[in-house]
N, C-alpha and C positions, 0 to 999 in steps of 0.2 A: 604204098599202103607200107600199114605198120603192120607188125607183127601180129598184132592180136587184131586187128582188120583182114589177116590172113586167114587165122582158123575159127574168126566168126564166119568166114563169107566160106571154106570151105567144111564147118558146122553146114550150112545154109546147101550151101552142093547136095550133100550127101543128106540128108533127109528129103533135098524134093529126090533122088535116086530113091531112094523106102517108099514114101507116097506115090509114086508113078509104078515101082512094086509091086506095092500092096495096089494099087490098084487093078493095073492092069490083072495081077489077082481077081481081083472081087469084078473084074469084070464077065471074063474067061469061064470061071466055080461061081455061078451067080448059088449055089448053095452054102460058099463062104461066109455069108454071116462078120466074122469078125476082122475080117481085110478091106471093107468096107471098112472101117473102121479103124481099123491103122491106116488105113490109106487118110482118110480124115485128121487122124490123129496128127501125123508123121504134115503130112500138110497144113497144118493150123500151126504146126510146129517148125515149121518154118519164118510167122511172123515173127518167130523168138527171134534169130537174126538179123532180121530185115531192118526190124528196130536195131538191135543195141549199136548196129553201120550206121545208123540215124541218130542213131542218144548222142551225142560230141554235136551235132550235130544246132542242139532242141536246143535255145533262151532258154525259156524254159521246160526241163525236164518229166516234173511230174506227168501228162499225160501219157510223155514214150513210156517210162521206166513203170505207170501199172499198167502198161497192150501190155511188158515186155512178162508178166506179174501176173495177166491174163493169160493171155498166149502157151506160155507155160502152165498154166493149174487147167487148162480148157483139156490143150492133149495130154497131157495125164489120164484127167480124167477119162477121156473115151477112149485112152489105152485101157480102162479095167471095164466098161463097156463091152472092147475089144473081147476081154477073155469072159466072160459073164459066156457074152451071145457066143463065143467059139467053144465055150462048155459044153454052151445049151444049159443055162442058165439065165434066171432072171435078172435082167443088172437093178441095183442098189438102189432104179432110181431115186428116191424122196434123200438118203442121207445125204449119196453122189448130189443133189440142188442146194443142201443144207450148208454139205458144206462147202461150196462153192458160193453161197449165195452169201455169206458168214463172213467168207475167206475177203474174198471180193470190197466191202464192209470195214470194215476190219483193214485191209492193205489200205487201204485210199485214207485211211485215219491219224495209219500210225508211219506212210512212205516219206515222208517227207522228216521225220526223225533222224539224229545222227547215225548213221551208217556203220555204226560201232557200237549199236545203241543193245543192251541182251533184248531188253524187248523187241525191240526190232528186229532181228535178227529170230526171236520165239514168231514172231508175227509173221513174220516173209516165210519162213522156213516150214513152218508148226501147216498147214493145211496140203504141202505136201508130199506130208508125211502121213497121212487122214486119209488120206484119196489114196497111198502105196496101199493101205492097209486094208483102204475095201478091197483088194486085189488079192486081197491074205483069203 
């Protein structure tokens, strides 16, 4: 196992521990709606390192690369919903939905661009920034 695969595996197991911990909290403290969303976010976040581990084995990596982007985007989105639910606020569903849909469409078109392209970098990172801004 390479050093990079080892680090990715550690990320996978840590996400699993957090998903389990928040799942247990959600099961025992039914009033903690935020914990359910956080368990879901970490559970979905486990897809990211899993896909990273199989990425080198792909002949055409487009679908796996898109899955990595989508898994992290949805996990981050669920964290925003968790924060809103925890503080008893209405989640910004319309804004989050728009960010997710537009981001997935843009990413599907820019993912094949060269990795050192500044446009690809912005197209890849801007959705994460936008979702995190929704949490403020």
